[in-house]
C-alpha positions as a Markdown table, in Angstrom:
| # | Residue | x | y | z |
|---|---|---|---|---|
| 1 | Met | 45.9 | 46.9 | -16.4 |
| 2 | Arg | 48.9 | 46.8 | -14.0 |
| 3 | Ser | 46.6 | 46.9 | -10.9 |
| 4 | Leu | 44.6 | 44.0 | -12.4 |
| 5 | Ala | 47.8 | 42.0 | -12.9 |
| 6 | Ala | 48.9 | 42.7 | -9.4 |
| 7 | Met | 45.6 | 41.6 | -8.0 |
| 8 | Ile | 45.7 | 38.3 | -10.0 |
| 9 | Val | 49.3 | 37.6 | -8.8 |
| 10 | Gly | 48.3 | 38.3 | -5.2 |
| 11 | Gln | 45.4 | 35.9 | -5.3 |
| 12 | Thr | 47.3 | 33.2 | -7.1 |
| 13 | Ser | 50.2 | 33.3 | -4.7 |
| 14 | Arg | 48.1 | 31.7 | -2.0 |
| 15 | Leu | 47.3 | 28.7 | -4.2 |
| 16 | Pro | 49.6 | 25.7 | -4.8 |
| 17 | Arg | 52.2 | 26.2 | -7.5 |
| 18 | Ser | 50.5 | 23.6 | -9.7 |
| 19 | Leu | 47.4 | 25.8 | -9.9 |
| 20 | Gln | 49.0 | 29.2 | -10.2 |
| 21 | Ala | 49.8 | 28.9 | -13.9 |
| 22 | Ser | 46.3 | 27.7 | -14.7 |
| 23 | Arg | 44.7 | 30.6 | -12.8 |
| 24 | Leu | 46.9 | 33.2 | -14.6 |
| 25 | Glu | 46.2 | 31.6 | -18.0 |
| 26 | Ala | 42.4 | 31.4 | -17.3 |
| 27 | Ala | 42.4 | 35.1 | -16.3 |
| 28 | Thr | 43.9 | 36.2 | -19.6 |
| 29 | Pro | 41.1 | 37.8 | -21.8 |
| 30 | Ala | 40.0 | 35.7 | -24.7 |
| 31 | Gly | 41.7 | 36.7 | -28.0 |
| 32 | Thr | 44.9 | 37.9 | -26.3 |
| 33 | Ala | 48.2 | 36.1 | -26.7 |
| 34 | Ser | 51.7 | 37.2 | -26.1 |
| 35 | Gly | 50.7 | 40.8 | -25.5 |
| 36 | Thr | 48.4 | 41.1 | -28.5 |
| 37 | Leu | 45.2 | 43.0 | -28.1 |
| 38 | Ala | 41.8 | 41.2 | -28.7 |
| 39 | Gly | 40.8 | 41.1 | -32.3 |
| 40 | Glu | 44.3 | 41.5 | -33.6 |
| 41 | Thr | 46.5 | 38.9 | -35.2 |
| 42 | Pro | 50.3 | 38.9 | -34.9 |
| 43 | Ala | 52.1 | 39.9 | -38.1 |
| 44 | Pro | 53.8 | 36.5 | -38.7 |
| 45 | Leu | 50.4 | 34.6 | -38.3 |
| 46 | His | 48.7 | 37.1 | -40.6 |
| 47 | Leu | 51.3 | 36.5 | -43.3 |
| 48 | Arg | 51.2 | 32.8 | -42.9 |
| 49 | Arg | 47.5 | 32.5 | -43.2 |
| 50 | Trp | 47.4 | 34.6 | -46.4 |
| 51 | Ile | 50.2 | 32.5 | -48.0 |
| 52 | Ala | 48.3 | 29.3 | -47.1 |
| 53 | Leu | 45.1 | 30.8 | -48.7 |
| 54 | Trp | 46.9 | 31.8 | -51.9 |
| 55 | Gly | 48.4 | 28.3 | -52.1 |
| 56 | Ala | 44.9 | 26.8 | -51.7 |
| 57 | Met | 43.6 | 29.1 | -54.5 |
| 58 | Leu | 46.4 | 28.0 | -56.7 |
| 59 | Gly | 45.4 | 24.4 | -56.2 |
| 60 | Ala | 41.7 | 25.2 | -57.0 |
| 61 | Phe | 42.9 | 27.0 | -60.2 |
| 62 | Met | 44.9 | 23.9 | -61.3 |
| 63 | Ala | 42.0 | 21.6 | -60.6 |
| 64 | Val | 39.5 | 23.7 | -62.6 |
| 65 | Leu | 42.0 | 24.3 | -65.4 |
| 66 | Asp | 42.5 | 20.6 | -66.0 |
| 67 | Ile | 38.8 | 20.2 | -66.8 |
| 68 | Gln | 39.0 | 22.1 | -70.1 |
| 69 | Ile | 42.7 | 22.0 | -70.9 |
| 70 | Thr | 42.5 | 18.7 | -72.8 |
| 71 | Asn | 39.7 | 19.8 | -75.2 |
| 72 | Ser | 41.8 | 21.5 | -77.7 |
| 73 | Ser | 44.5 | 18.7 | -77.5 |
| 74 | Leu | 42.2 | 15.8 | -78.1 |
| 75 | Pro | 43.1 | 15.2 | -81.8 |
| 76 | Asp | 46.8 | 14.9 | -80.9 |
| 77 | Ile | 46.1 | 12.7 | -77.8 |
| 78 | Leu | 43.8 | 10.4 | -79.7 |
| 79 | Gly | 46.3 | 10.1 | -82.6 |
| 80 | Ser | 49.0 | 9.1 | -80.2 |
| 81 | Leu | 46.9 | 6.6 | -78.3 |
| 82 | Gly | 45.2 | 5.2 | -81.3 |
| 83 | Ala | 41.6 | 5.9 | -80.2 |
| 84 | Thr | 38.5 | 7.4 | -82.0 |
| 85 | Leu | 36.9 | 10.7 | -81.3 |
| 86 | Asp | 34.0 | 9.1 | -79.6 |
| 87 | Glu | 36.2 | 7.2 | -77.2 |
| 88 | Gly | 38.3 | 10.2 | -76.6 |
| 89 | Ser | 35.4 | 12.1 | -75.0 |
| 90 | Trp | 36.0 | 10.0 | -71.9 |
| 91 | Ile | 39.3 | 11.7 | -71.3 |
| 92 | Ser | 37.5 | 14.8 | -70.2 |
| 93 | Thr | 34.4 | 13.2 | -68.8 |
| 94 | Ser | 36.2 | 10.7 | -66.5 |
| 95 | Tyr | 38.0 | 13.6 | -64.8 |
| 96 | Leu | 34.9 | 15.6 | -64.3 |
| 97 | Val | 32.8 | 12.7 | -63.0 |
| 98 | Ala | 35.6 | 11.8 | -60.5 |
| 99 | Glu | 35.6 | 15.4 | -59.2 |
| 100 | Ile | 31.8 | 15.4 | -58.8 |
| 101 | Ile | 32.0 | 12.2 | -56.7 |
| 102 | Val | 34.8 | 13.3 | -54.4 |
| 103 | Ile | 33.6 | 16.9 | -53.7 |
| 104 | Pro | 30.7 | 15.9 | -51.3 |
| 105 | Leu | 33.1 | 13.6 | -49.4 |
| 106 | Thr | 35.8 | 16.2 | -48.9 |
| 107 | Ala | 34.4 | 17.7 | -45.6 |
| 108 | Trp | 34.2 | 14.3 | -43.9 |
| 109 | Leu | 37.6 | 13.1 | -45.2 |
| 110 | Ala | 39.2 | 16.4 | -44.0 |
| 111 | Asp | 37.8 | 15.9 | -40.5 |
| 112 | Val | 39.0 | 12.3 | -40.4 |
| 113 | Phe | 42.6 | 12.9 | -41.6 |
| 114 | Gly | 43.0 | 16.6 | -40.7 |
| 115 | Thr | 42.8 | 19.6 | -43.0 |
| 116 | Arg | 46.6 | 20.2 | -43.5 |
| 117 | Arg | 47.5 | 16.5 | -43.8 |
| 118 | Tyr | 44.6 | 15.8 | -46.2 |
| 119 | Leu | 45.4 | 18.8 | -48.4 |
| 120 | Leu | 49.1 | 18.1 | -48.7 |
| 121 | Ala | 48.5 | 14.4 | -49.5 |
| 122 | Asn | 46.0 | 15.1 | -52.2 |
| 123 | Thr | 48.3 | 17.7 | -53.8 |
| 124 | Leu | 51.1 | 15.2 | -54.0 |
| 125 | Leu | 48.9 | 12.6 | -55.5 |
| 126 | Phe | 47.4 | 15.1 | -57.9 |
| 127 | Leu | 50.9 | 15.9 | -59.2 |
| 128 | Ala | 51.8 | 12.2 | -59.4 |
| 129 | Phe | 48.7 | 11.3 | -61.5 |
| 130 | Ser | 49.2 | 14.4 | -63.7 |
| 131 | Val | 52.7 | 13.1 | -64.7 |
| 132 | Ala | 51.2 | 9.6 | -65.1 |
| 133 | Cys | 48.7 | 11.0 | -67.6 |
| 134 | Ala | 51.6 | 12.3 | -69.7 |
| 135 | Phe | 53.1 | 8.7 | -69.8 |
| 136 | Ala | 49.8 | 7.0 | -70.8 |
| 137 | Trp | 50.3 | 4.2 | -73.4 |
| 138 | Asn | 46.7 | 3.6 | -74.5 |
| 139 | Leu | 43.2 | 5.0 | -74.0 |
| 140 | Gly | 42.5 | 2.7 | -71.0 |
| 141 | Ser | 45.5 | 3.9 | -69.0 |
| 142 | Met | 44.7 | 7.5 | -69.9 |
| 143 | Ile | 41.2 | 7.2 | -68.6 |
| 144 | Ala | 42.3 | 5.4 | -65.4 |
| 145 | Phe | 44.9 | 8.1 | -64.7 |
| 146 | Arg | 42.4 | 10.9 | -65.4 |
| 147 | Val | 40.0 | 9.3 | -62.9 |
| 148 | Leu | 42.6 | 9.2 | -60.2 |
| 149 | Gln | 43.7 | 12.8 | -61.1 |
| 150 | Gly | 40.0 | 13.9 | -60.7 |
| 151 | Phe | 39.6 | 12.2 | -57.4 |
| 152 | Thr | 42.6 | 14.1 | -56.0 |
| 153 | Gly | 42.1 | 17.3 | -57.9 |
| 154 | Gly | 38.4 | 17.5 | -56.8 |
| 155 | Val | 39.5 | 17.9 | -53.2 |
| 156 | Leu | 41.4 | 21.1 | -54.0 |
| 157 | Ile | 38.3 | 23.0 | -55.1 |
| 158 | Pro | 36.2 | 22.8 | -51.9 |
| 159 | Met | 39.2 | 23.0 | -49.6 |
| 160 | Ala | 40.1 | 26.4 | -51.0 |
| 161 | Phe | 36.7 | 27.7 | -50.1 |
| 162 | Thr | 36.9 | 26.0 | -46.7 |
| 163 | Leu | 40.1 | 27.8 | -45.9 |
| 164 | Val | 38.5 | 31.1 | -46.6 |
| 165 | Leu | 36.0 | 30.4 | -43.8 |
| 166 | Lys | 38.6 | 28.9 | -41.4 |
| 167 | Leu | 41.6 | 31.2 | -41.9 |
| 168 | Leu | 40.0 | 34.6 | -42.4 |
| 169 | Pro | 38.0 | 36.7 | -39.9 |
| 170 | Pro | 34.6 | 37.8 | -41.0 |
| 171 | Gly | 35.8 | 41.2 | -42.2 |
| 172 | Glu | 38.3 | 39.8 | -44.6 |
| 173 | Arg | 36.2 | 36.9 | -46.0 |
| 174 | Pro | 34.6 | 38.9 | -48.9 |
| 175 | Phe | 38.1 | 39.3 | -50.4 |
| 176 | Gly | 38.6 | 35.6 | -50.1 |
| 177 | Tyr | 35.3 | 34.9 | -51.8 |
| 178 | Gly | 36.4 | 37.1 | -54.7 |
| 179 | Leu | 39.6 | 35.1 | -55.1 |
| 180 | Phe | 37.7 | 31.9 | -55.1 |
| 181 | Gly | 35.3 | 33.2 | -57.7 |
| 182 | Met | 38.1 | 34.4 | -59.9 |
| 183 | Thr | 39.7 | 30.9 | -59.9 |
| 184 | Ala | 36.4 | 29.3 | -60.7 |
| 185 | Thr | 35.7 | 31.5 | -63.8 |
| 186 | Phe | 39.1 | 32.4 | -65.1 |
| 187 | Ala | 40.6 | 28.9 | -65.2 |
| 188 | Pro | 38.0 | 27.3 | -67.5 |
| 189 | Ala | 38.1 | 30.3 | -69.8 |
| 190 | Ile | 41.8 | 30.0 | -70.5 |
| 191 | Gly | 42.0 | 26.2 | -70.4 |
| 192 | Pro | 41.5 | 25.4 | -74.1 |
| 193 | Thr | 43.8 | 28.3 | -75.2 |
| 194 | Val | 46.6 | 27.3 | -72.9 |
| 195 | Gly | 46.2 | 23.6 | -73.9 |
| 196 | Gly | 46.3 | 24.4 | -77.6 |
| 197 | Trp | 49.4 | 26.6 | -77.3 |
| 198 | Leu | 51.3 | 24.0 | -75.3 |
| 199 | Thr | 50.3 | 21.2 | -77.6 |
| 200 | Asp | 51.4 | 23.1 | -80.7 |
| 201 | Asn | 54.8 | 24.1 | -79.2 |
| 202 | Tyr | 55.8 | 21.3 | -76.9 |
| 203 | Gly | 53.5 | 18.4 | -77.5 |
| 204 | Trp | 50.4 | 17.2 | -75.7 |
| 205 | Pro | 52.2 | 15.7 | -72.6 |
| 206 | Ala | 53.1 | 19.3 | -71.7 |
| 207 | Ile | 49.5 | 20.1 | -70.7 |
| 208 | Phe | 50.0 | 17.6 | -67.8 |
| 209 | Tyr | 53.5 | 18.8 | -66.9 |
| 210 | Leu | 52.0 | 22.3 | -66.5 |
| 211 | Asn | 50.7 | 21.3 | -63.0 |
| 212 | Leu | 54.2 | 20.7 | -61.6 |
| 213 | Ile | 55.4 | 24.2 | -61.0 |
| 214 | Pro | 52.1 | 25.5 | -59.4 |
| 215 | Gly | 51.9 | 22.3 | -57.5 |
| 216 | Val | 55.3 | 22.7 | -55.9 |
| 217 | Leu | 54.4 | 26.3 | -55.0 |
| 218 | Met | 51.2 | 25.1 | -53.4 |
| 219 | Leu | 52.9 | 22.5 | -51.3 |
| 220 | Ala | 55.4 | 25.0 | -50.0 |
| 221 | Ala | 52.6 | 27.5 | -49.2 |
| 222 | Ile | 50.3 | 25.0 | -47.4 |
| 223 | Gly | 53.2 | 23.3 | -45.6 |
| 224 | Trp | 54.5 | 26.6 | -44.2 |
| 225 | Gly | 51.4 | 28.7 | -43.8 |
| 226 | Leu | 48.8 | 26.2 | -42.5 |
| 227 | His | 48.9 | 25.3 | -38.8 |
| 228 | Glu | 48.6 | 21.8 | -37.5 |
| 229 | Glu | 45.2 | 20.9 | -36.0 |
| 230 | Asn | 44.6 | 20.7 | -32.3 |
| 231 | Arg | 43.3 | 17.2 | -32.2 |
| 232 | Gly | 41.5 | 15.4 | -29.4 |
| 233 | Cys | 40.7 | 18.2 | -27.1 |
| 234 | Cys | 38.1 | 16.7 | -24.7 |
| 235 | Cys | 37.0 | 19.9 | -22.9 |
| 236 | Cys | 36.2 | 21.7 | -26.2 |
| 237 | Gly | 34.3 | 18.8 | -27.7 |
| 238 | Gly | 37.0 | 18.1 | -30.3 |
| 239 | Ala | 37.2 | 14.5 | -31.5 |
| 240 | Ile | 40.3 | 12.5 | -32.5 |
| 241 | Gly | 39.3 | 13.0 | -36.1 |
| 242 | Gly | 40.3 | 16.7 | -35.9 |
| 243 | Ala | 37.0 | 18.5 | -35.6 |
| 244 | Ser | 38.4 | 21.3 | -33.5 |
| 245 | Ala | 41.2 | 23.0 | -35.4 |
| 246 | Arg | 43.4 | 25.8 | -34.0 |
| 247 | Trp | 43.3 | 28.6 | -36.6 |
| 248 | Pro | 45.4 | 31.8 | -36.2 |
| 249 | Trp | 42.5 | 34.2 | -35.6 |
| 250 | Ala | 40.5 | 32.0 | -33.2 |
| 251 | Ser | 40.8 | 32.1 | -29.4 |
| 252 | Ala | 40.0 | 28.4 | -29.0 |
| 253 | Arg | 43.2 | 27.8 | -27.1 |
| 254 | Ser | 42.6 | 30.4 | -24.5 |
| 255 | Ser | 39.0 | 29.3 | -24.0 |
| 256 | Cys | 40.2 | 25.7 | -23.7 |
| 257 | Ser | 42.7 | 26.5 | -21.0 |
| 258 | Ser | 40.1 | 28.6 | -19.2 |
| 259 | Arg | 37.8 | 25.7 | -19.0 |
| 260 | Lys | 40.5 | 23.4 | -17.8 |
| 261 | Ala | 41.5 | 25.9 | -15.1 |
| 262 | Thr | 37.9 | 26.3 | -14.0 |
| 263 | Ala | 37.3 | 22.6 | -13.8 |
| 264 | Thr | 40.5 | 22.0 | -11.9 |
| 265 | Thr | 40.1 | 24.8 | -9.3 |
| 266 | Gly | 36.4 | 24.1 | -8.8 |
| 267 | Ser | 37.0 | 20.5 | -7.9 |
| 268 | Ile | 39.5 | 21.3 | -5.1 |
| 269 | Arg | 38.3 | 22.4 | -1.7 |
| 270 | Thr | 40.3 | 24.5 | 0.7 |
| 271 | Pro | 41.0 | 22.4 | 3.8 |
| 272 | Ser | 39.5 | 23.9 | 7.0 |
| 273 | Arg | 41.9 | 24.7 | 9.9 |
| 274 | Arg | 41.7 | 22.4 | 12.8 |
| 275 | Ser | 41.0 | 24.0 | 16.1 |
| 276 | Ala | 43.9 | 23.9 | 18.5 |
């Protein structure tokens, strides 16, 4: 390894100084950064990506939980809003329909705004509309806030599965799939029970305040653990919309710099010596 480094330094010393750094970076094997062997991830990055993944799973858990949490609280909600039982069915249906509409659009919107920015913005809006549902003054306002809550909460479900694919290497993805499956099955199972207990002890607005503490934890986890996207990389084919993201386990940055160095050095010709 030392002989290889010495040979690279000897070759690059003959080039102009502006090209020496590019040659050395291009000669670095893909997957190595700061002395880390290929296939390995530095400990801080490994911790950050798992914290971001747990935060995303927490968001998916909240979004699925809110589908069923109002079912056992409907009599109290309808009595407070002055609505009939038939009209009250829209409180759950409106949230679910909004989620179904936004889920197919999530991939495109995440590419347009960026995964980290889009996830953080929707989490903040989801918490805001959850609190707004607790302050609803009639059935119309409740349905409107539930629709907006569904549009923002529906994003959290597919984004959790997306981060499993983007943050985890192939060997660790089965564990991420298991976490996502647990949130998708456990949350609707306990939703009516949790909603009924909160309504009996603290009143029906408490079922919407329940999202605040997990939501704050999710914002902290995503904000600290998820990297900013490498947007607008022309040599890697990344668009301004953020199609090429730099994730902790990928070697896109080293391959990008390698292409840049190759393109730069290939376009420069060594001047021939003039005869005396």
